[in-house]
C-alpha positions in Angstrom: 277.7 27.8 216.1 275.5 25.9 213.7 274.3 22.4 214.2 272.7 20.7 211.2 271.4 17.2 211.5 269.6 15.4 208.8 266.5 13.4 209.6 264.9 11.6 206.6 264.9 14.1 203.8 264.5 17.2 206.0 267.4 19.1 207.6 266.7 20.0 211.3 268.5 23.2 212.1 269.4 24.4 215.6 270.5 27.9 214.6 271.5 31.1 216.3 270.5 34.1 214.1 274.1 35.0 213.1 277.4 33.4 213.8 281.0 34.0 212.6 279.9 36.0 209.5 277.5 33.4 208.2 273.7 33.2 208.2 271.7 30.2 207.4 268.1 30.7 206.1 266.4 27.4 206.5 263.3 28.5 204.4 265.3 29.3 201.3 268.2 27.0 201.9 270.7 29.8 201.4 273.9 30.1 203.4 275.0 33.7 203.3 278.6 34.5 204.0 279.9 38.0 204.8 283.2 37.2 203.1 284.7 34.6 200.9 285.5 31.4 202.7 287.5 28.3 201.9 286.1 24.8 201.5 287.9 23.8 204.8 286.2 26.7 206.7 282.8 25.7 205.3 283.4 22.1 206.4 284.4 23.4 209.9 281.0 25.1 210.2 279.4 21.6 210.3 281.9 19.5 212.3 279.5 16.6 212.9 278.5 16.2 209.2 280.1 14.7 206.1 280.2 17.8 203.9 280.7 18.1 200.1 281.0 21.3 198.2 280.2 21.6 194.5 280.4 24.6 192.1 277.2 26.0 190.6 277.8 23.8 187.6 278.1 20.6 189.7 281.9 20.1 189.7 283.4 18.9 193.0 285.2 21.6 194.9 287.7 20.1 197.4 289.8 23.1 198.1 290.0 26.8 197.3 287.4 29.5 197.6 283.6 29.0 197.9 281.7 31.6 195.9 278.1 32.5 195.3 276.2 29.6 193.7 278.3 26.8 195.2 276.2 24.0 196.9 277.1 22.6 200.3 275.7 19.2 201.0 275.6 17.5 204.4 275.2 13.8 204.7 274.3 11.9 207.9 273.4 8.3 208.2 272.5 8.1 204.5 270.3 11.2 204.5 271.3 14.5 202.8 270.5 18.2 202.9 271.9 20.9 200.7 272.2 24.7 200.9 273.3 27.2 198.2 276.0 29.7 199.2 275.7 33.4 198.7 278.7 35.6 199.4 277.8 39.2 200.1 278.9 41.3 197.1 279.8 38.3 194.8 276.5 38.6 192.9 277.6 36.9 189.7 279.4 34.1 191.5 282.8 34.5 189.9 284.7 34.6 193.2 285.6 38.3 193.0 283.8 41.4 194.1 284.2 44.0 191.3 282.3 46.2 188.8 280.8 43.1 187.2 278.9 42.5 190.4 277.5 46.1 190.3 276.4 45.4 186.8 274.8 42.1 188.0 272.9 44.1 190.6 271.7 46.5 188.0 270.6 43.8 185.7 268.9 41.9 188.5 266.9 44.9 189.5 265.5 44.9 186.0 265.2 41.2 185.2 265.0 39.7 188.6 267.5 37.7 190.7 268.0 34.0 191.4 267.8 33.3 195.1 271.5 33.1 195.9 272.3 36.2 193.8 269.5 38.2 195.5 271.1 37.3 198.9 274.6 38.3 197.6 273.2 41.5 196.2 271.7 42.6 199.5 274.8 44.6 200.5 273.0 46.7 203.2 271.5 43.5 204.7 267.9 44.9 204.9 266.4 41.7 203.5 266.0 42.7 199.8 268.1 43.7 196.9 267.2 47.2 195.8 268.7 50.3 194.2 270.2 51.2 197.6 272.4 48.1 197.3 273.5 49.2 193.8 274.4 52.7 195.1 276.3 51.0 198.0 278.2 48.8 195.5 279.1 51.8 193.3 280.3 53.7 196.4 282.5 50.8 197.6 284.0 50.2 194.2 284.6 54.0 193.6 284.5 53.8 189.8 
């Protein structure tokens, strides 16, 4: 169970380490999900908040699947706080886990990752995206 309340411009988070396949990192403002989730399910995580979801490009997302790079914004009494979604395995944010994500991990290991992509690329959940995660991705996809 996550309770997010907004006070001024700062989100105050009463957070248990992991819950229902989601992890909220208050320092990086990344909401990591173990699997794809719907907009309705994301809104259910924050039942006392007014929640909006936008795509990485800023378009409103009112239904469907939330993928890596989407922004979840909570509003309470005129104040807002936002987090970026990272879905484990959906490194490129296209809403699918496939060979393109393994390629994105490979490229990220060379060129660096954006924060949400780094969280999505950490397949073994050891706190960092490394070549071990790439090997794990290749093993899962069984090229």
